[in-house]
C-alpha positions, 0 to 999 in steps of 0.5 A, a space after each residue: 443139390 435137390 430134384 425140383 421135381 412134380 406140377 410145379 417144376 414141370 409149370 417153371 420148366 414148360 414157361 421155359 422149355 416147350 418142345 414147339 411154339 406158335 412159330 412152327 408149323 406144328 399145332 399144339 393140341 390141349 383139353 382145351 382145342 382138341 375135341 374141335 381140331 382134331 376130332 370134328 375134323 375131316 382133316 388127317 391128323 398125326 399127334 405125337 403125345 411128349 413129354 418136355 423132359 423126354 431125351 426120344 422127343 427131344 430128339 424126335 421134335 426136328 424132324 416131326 417140325 420139317 415133317 409138320 412143315 411138308 405135310 403143311 397145307 396136305 395133313 395136320 401136324 399135331 402134338 400134346 404135353 400129355 405130362 401136362 396135360 396126364 388126363 388127354 395122354 391116360 384117354 388114348 392109353 399114352 404109356 411111355 415118351 412119345 408117343 405118335 397116333 394118326 388119326 384117319 377116317 374114324 376120329 374115334 380109332 386112333 392107331 398107334 405110328 410104328 415107323 422110323 423117326 425120321 421126317 422121312 419115314 412121318 411124312 411117308 406114313 401120313 402120306 400112305 394114311 392119307 392114300 387109305 382114306 381117300 380110297 376109302 370115301 372113293 368106295 363109299 366107306 366113310 370110317 363111321 366118322 362122318 355120319 356122327 357128323 350128320 347126326 351131331 349137326 342135324 340139331 338132336 343127341 341120340 340118347 342112344 348112350 346115355 342110360 335112364 335110370 329109375 328107382 328101380 334100376 338105379 341101386 343094382 346098377 350103379 351101387 357097388 359098381 367098378 365104373 365110374 357113373 355120371 348121372 344127370 336128375 333131369 325134370 323133363 319141363 325145364 330148359 336148362 334140362 333141355 340145352 344140357 341133352 344133346 351134350 350129355 347124349 354127345 359126351 355118353 357116346 363119345 366117353 363110351 368110346 374114349 375110355 371104354 365103358 368104364 365112365 357110364 353118363 346117365 340120366 333119371 326123371 326125377 319128378 315120376 324117380 320120386 325116391 332116388 330125388 328125394 334121398 340123394 337131395 335134389 332141389 334144381 334141375 339140372 342136378 348131376 352126381 358121380 358115383 364111385 365104387 365104395 365113396 358119397 356121390 359128389 356133384 360135378 360142378 363144370 361146365 356143360 359143354 359136351 367137351 367140358 363133361 368129357 373131361 371130367 370123366 377122363 380125368 374120373 377114368 386116369 383117377 381110375 385107370 390100373 397103376 402102372 408096371 412094376 417089373 424086375 429088371 431083367 436085363 439093360 433094356 427094362 431098365 433103360 426104355 423104363 428110366 427113359 419114359 419116364 419123369 422118375 424110377 423108382 427102383 428097389 432091392 431087395 433082399 436075396 430069396 434064401 433070406 427071405 424066402 417067397 412070400 417075404 418077397 411076396 409082401 415087399 412087392 405087394 408094398 411097392 405096387 400100392 404106392 405105384 397105384 397111390 402114385 400113378 397119375 405121376 406117369 413113374 416106372 417102378 423097378 425091383 431087382 435082387 440083392 447082389 443081381 445088378 451089385 453095379 448098378 447097387 454102386 452107381 446108386 449108393 445101395 450097397 452098404 445101407 442093407 436090404 431091401 433099400 429103393 433110389 427114385 432116379 431122373 435119368 434126364 438129370 442123371 440123379 437120385 435120392 435114397 429111400 432113408 426112412 422105413 421100407 413100407 407104405 408108411 416110410 416110401 409114401 413119405 419119401 415119394 411125397 417129398 420128392 413130388 413137391 421138390 424136397 429132399 436130398 439127391 447125388 448124383 449117378 454113379 459115373 453119370 450113368 448107368 452101369 452094366 446090366 446083367 440079364 438074368 433069368 427072372 424070378 419063377 415064384 418060389 422059395 430060392 433053394 441052396 447052392 447042391 455043394 460036393 461032398 466030400 471025403 476024408 476016407 484017404 485023409 490021415 487025421 493023425 499025421 495031419 494034426 502033427 504037421 500042424 504043430 
């Protein structure tokens, strides 16, 4: 048996099993049409971010379609395959599936939908949000979106979010910054630069909003700041370069529209986003919620605390954290437990007999797992996960076909373990001489 995971399998899977089709009243949204359909729309939107393999998403699909049909012509209902379009999911902080967002008057501040997963509950929430939007318009509160739209339509671009850099200010702002910088080198007389200017300005505002300032758009007048132009070999205008801490600058060679620029900025943002959380399995809820919401969950079973102490355990956790960082764009879940704490889980994953630490990658949808056979090290785990991500590596069904009972345990306190206190045995009343004779 083999997993077929990663980008290749997702493409094949979607071709056959997409959750929505053109015949539904649900609008399929992608990075290409999201800005035009949702952000620039006057309508209220409900948007579901889903993954085709996610069981909760599959159960929501018929309800989402019913709600879309009921709301047709009143509220727009869309869906994003956030497994395929990870940059779009990352832009809106999607960490699990399904995630539902409401885009109201201010499209730059989407609200989380926390209601029920039935079509009735979804329709009620949509009408409630619609009522609020209309009341705000009636009272003169536009929510901020319409004023932004007018400024764009009036032609210009408000350059307030484009950071102007000079020979003097460049190094202290950009070099060694923890943020990502996209820098346009321009000349005031250049026609292409003038065409780019409103797109760059509009993108700067949206990127600042969506990345909370973690990706910055800047501009350098290369005719005035000739030291910078010479340092970076600027030969034509406009030239756009991407600066990231600790890396050589690279040329941006994408499209020149605001949506192209925003898409690249959000990809850079997701590359630099924090890794997923590494959670201890202290309850059934932790295991199930993590494994149900992600394509794979990586489960480590670490040696007992008395065998490693705190420093040894932390060194294993550090290895896992580094791997979670390396593979964060895969959107996998990361879990750990102590040897013996979840013995039923160990048995179902065939772990107990191999010694500790051990690692299994579990596909909860298929209830299959693969075991780390190499060393529990950055190199060994990297090799294991790389094989899985390209669809190689042998797998087996989870014992019993489902996760076993998970015991609720106290979380690790971060300290070295203590041996259990044993009662002292009082031998004063035992006549050892008689005992020896009886034994003989």
